[in-house]
C-alpha atoms as one frame of an Amber mdcrd trajectory, in Angstrom:
protein
 109.503 128.357 110.400 112.953 127.885 111.927 111.387 127.463 115.384 109.062
 124.746 114.120 111.891 122.852 112.400 114.022 123.072 115.550 111.079 121.748
 117.575 110.691 118.776 115.236 114.417 118.029 115.488 114.364 118.261 119.317
 111.600 115.647 119.376 113.466 113.284 117.045 111.125 113.810 114.085 113.267
 114.167 110.958 111.653 116.695 108.617 111.900 116.714 104.843 112.987 119.876
 103.059 110.173 122.422 103.139 108.585 123.203  99.786 105.933 125.741  98.784
 102.383 124.443  99.134 100.077 124.757  96.132  96.603 123.401  96.878  96.450
 124.117 100.617  97.786 127.620  99.970  95.081 128.168  97.357  92.375 127.102
  99.809  93.784 129.195 102.677  94.014 132.255 100.418  90.354 131.801  99.433
  89.081 130.886 102.902  90.837 133.709 104.796  91.192 136.253 101.979  94.980
 136.128 102.248  97.231 137.913  99.753  98.546 135.811  96.880 102.112 136.160
  98.177 101.305 134.427 101.496 104.109 131.958 102.225 102.553 128.557 102.982
 105.069 125.712 103.180 104.820 121.969 103.639 107.165 119.419 105.182 106.815
 115.762 106.138 107.919 114.246 109.431 109.025 110.738 110.309 107.626 110.349
 113.823 108.310 106.616 114.159 110.872 104.278 112.641 110.209 101.654 110.009
 107.486 101.737 107.383 105.126 103.928 109.424 103.286 106.743 107.649 104.753
 110.209 107.521 103.010 113.223 109.034 102.500 116.150 106.671 102.751 119.567
 108.329 101.824 122.901 106.793 103.783 125.924 107.999 102.558 129.514 107.822
 105.374 131.738 109.157 104.382 134.708 111.299 106.476 136.974 109.050 104.462
 135.952 105.969 102.148 138.450 104.289  98.617 137.917 105.574  99.556 135.998
 108.722  97.338 136.504 111.767  96.882 134.320 114.839  93.197 134.076 113.878
  93.998 132.090 110.708  95.781 129.361 112.674  93.094 129.354 115.369  90.287
 128.921 112.826  92.119 126.147 110.985  92.747 124.242 114.239  89.195 124.651
 115.550  87.519 123.508 112.343  90.157 120.977 111.247  89.699 122.037 107.620
  93.112 120.765 106.544  93.172 117.595 108.665  93.380 114.694 106.268  94.626
 111.215 105.610  96.807 110.953 102.538  97.450 107.984 100.293 100.454 108.077
  97.963 100.303 106.353  94.573 103.788 106.080  93.091 102.621 104.524  89.807
  99.099 105.898  89.298  97.012 104.202  86.646  94.208 106.427  85.306  91.540
 103.710  85.399  92.482 102.543  88.912  92.598 106.136  90.133  89.160 106.816
  88.608  87.715 103.710  90.307  89.202 104.725  93.662  87.875 108.285  93.326
  84.437 106.931  92.347  84.445 104.648  95.396  85.368 107.527  97.710  82.478
 109.585  96.332  79.893 106.802  96.514  80.310 104.297  99.332  82.913 106.546
 101.024  80.414 109.451 101.109  83.091 111.975 100.163  82.925 115.015  97.869
  85.707 115.686  95.347  86.981 119.202  95.942  89.626 119.660  93.301  93.276
 119.038  92.630  96.619 120.695  92.092  99.958 119.774  90.621 102.943 120.709
  92.796 105.915 121.219  90.459 108.293 121.421  93.435 107.975 117.650  93.947
 106.152 116.701  90.704 103.072 115.287  92.408  99.356 115.786  91.833  96.969
 115.900  94.772  93.266 115.096  94.552  91.310 116.138  97.630  88.042 114.764
  98.987  85.981 116.366 101.747  83.430 114.460 103.802  79.827 114.837 102.753
  77.778 117.066 105.054  76.315 114.069 106.900  79.773 112.539 107.459  81.242
 115.902 108.515  78.777 115.988 111.408  80.037 112.660 112.813  83.232 114.157
 114.339  85.672 111.933 112.465  89.239 112.652 113.512  90.504 112.867 109.904
  87.528 114.104 107.908  89.290 114.664 104.571  91.255 112.424 102.199  94.061
 113.206  99.789  95.221 111.035  96.923  98.762 112.108  96.114 100.084 110.778
  92.840 103.524 110.892  91.314 103.670 113.037  88.181 101.445 115.636  86.579
  97.881 114.281  86.332  96.253 117.677  85.813  94.454 116.565  82.634  92.924
 113.571  84.435  91.981 115.547  87.552  90.424 118.411  85.595  87.950 115.999
  83.983  86.486 115.073  87.372  83.566 117.390  88.243  83.519 119.316  91.513
  80.011 119.318  93.011  80.096 122.881  94.349  76.804 122.782  96.283  77.694
 119.506  98.028  81.137 120.905  98.834  79.651 124.094 100.274  77.328 122.008
 102.481  80.278 119.862 103.618  82.316 122.872 104.725  79.296 124.397 106.481
  78.948 121.128 108.424  82.666 121.135 109.299  82.378 124.705 110.584  79.321
 123.789 112.659  80.975 120.665 114.063  84.227 122.195 115.289  86.528 120.625
 117.829  86.364 122.183 121.303  89.685 123.917 121.909  89.811 122.388 125.399
  89.814 118.889 123.897  92.815 119.538 121.658  95.341 120.456 124.342  98.400
 118.255 124.528 100.831 117.526 127.356 103.645 118.244 124.920 104.950 121.789
 124.988 103.729 123.975 122.108 105.900 124.831 119.122 107.951 127.884 120.115
 107.699 131.004 118.016 110.357 133.567 117.312 109.839 136.983 118.849 108.357
 139.422 116.328 110.745 142.035 115.006 110.204 145.542 116.357
């Protein structure tokens, strides 16, 4: 984690304080059968000045229980956690319901659940692309609505269509990004040498 934060600083990308992830950790634990004490963290980077969006980065330290290179490789290839996030600082339940309905109808998304992160007092609602959309190679296939406060009661009332979600993830797995296409001219994030 220290290596990643140093890398961000070297590139002039101020990072927010890292906090434990809740929802992404839950999905990674399920997807890769990780132990419950896996240490998944999140930070946000300012990569440009002004009112530009922040970039959210999830960190899974090599020293964490359950870490393997294969987890990172699979996440990068399939882009499971790639998403565009919208922040609502004053969420209104009816407006949030209308937006979620729109994402699931004309947006052709599938609601996949939510989580409240007490470390920053926000609630995230996640939407995956439908299976047909997942096959279209969109750069950011998933959406997150991040809302200030604890909206667990609201989010829990929204049904998760499990079969549609399963089909969406199968399509994402089938439509992975070729590793050769994802290479960057920028040097990779350095990693600390393993102990022993």
